[in-house]
C-alpha positions as a printed Julia matrix, in Angstrom:
64×3 Matrix{Float64}:
  13.7    -0.66   20.36
  14.64   -4.18   19.4
  15.27   -5.41   15.95
  11.78   -6.9    15.52
  10.27   -3.41   15.86
  12.44   -1.66   13.24
  10.76   -0.01   10.33
  11.44   -1.83    7.19
  11.18   -0.33    3.6
   9.18   -2.57    1.36
   8.7    -1.91   -2.33
   5.43   -3.17   -3.95
   5.07   -3.62   -7.61
   1.53   -3.56   -8.95
   0.6    -4.04  -12.55
  -1.2    -0.73  -13.54
  -4.07   -2.58  -15.04
  -4.57   -4.73  -11.95
  -4.25   -1.54   -9.81
  -7.1     0.05  -11.8
  -9.27   -3.04  -11.38
  -8.61   -2.98   -7.56
  -9.38    0.72   -7.38
 -12.56    0.4    -9.42
 -13.8    -2.28   -7.09
 -12.63   -0.31   -3.97
 -10.35   -2.98   -2.72
  -6.62   -3.44   -2.51
  -4.92   -6.53   -1.44
  -1.38   -6.92    0.0
   0.24  -10.05   -1.17
   1.13  -12.65    1.46
   4.81  -11.71    2.01
   6.32  -14.44    4.15
   8.6   -12.03    5.82
   5.68   -9.81    7.1
   3.4   -10.73    9.94
  -0.21   -9.51    9.97
   0.52   -6.14   11.58
   3.32   -5.43    9.18
   1.15   -6.23    6.31
  -1.6    -3.91    7.54
   1.08   -1.22    8.0
   2.36   -1.64    4.44
  -1.26   -1.49    3.13
  -1.98    1.65    5.08
   1.26    3.3     3.99
   0.61    2.44    0.33
  -2.93    3.73    0.44
  -1.73    6.97    1.95
   0.95    7.27   -0.73
  -1.58    6.54   -3.42
  -4.09    9.1    -2.07
  -1.33   11.72   -1.93
  -0.33   10.91   -5.6
  -4.0    11.25   -6.76
  -4.45   14.56   -4.83
  -1.17   16.03   -6.36
  -2.22   14.86   -9.9
  -5.62   16.41   -9.5
  -7.47   13.08   -9.48
  -8.97   13.76   -6.0
 -10.48   17.06   -5.1
 -11.32   16.53   -1.35
């Protein structure tokens, strides 16, 4: 595995009120990080959504 394929940890800060708006509209946008290519941005988005779903399930916000 070369360096370009290494997993990178990326922290994403989202204003809670903005997050609520995005969730209520059913959309979530990953900002245009200049260090990330399209595939990496999609990976970050998927990881974030999985993490968010896990948090909602463990807090009782999602029952399925």
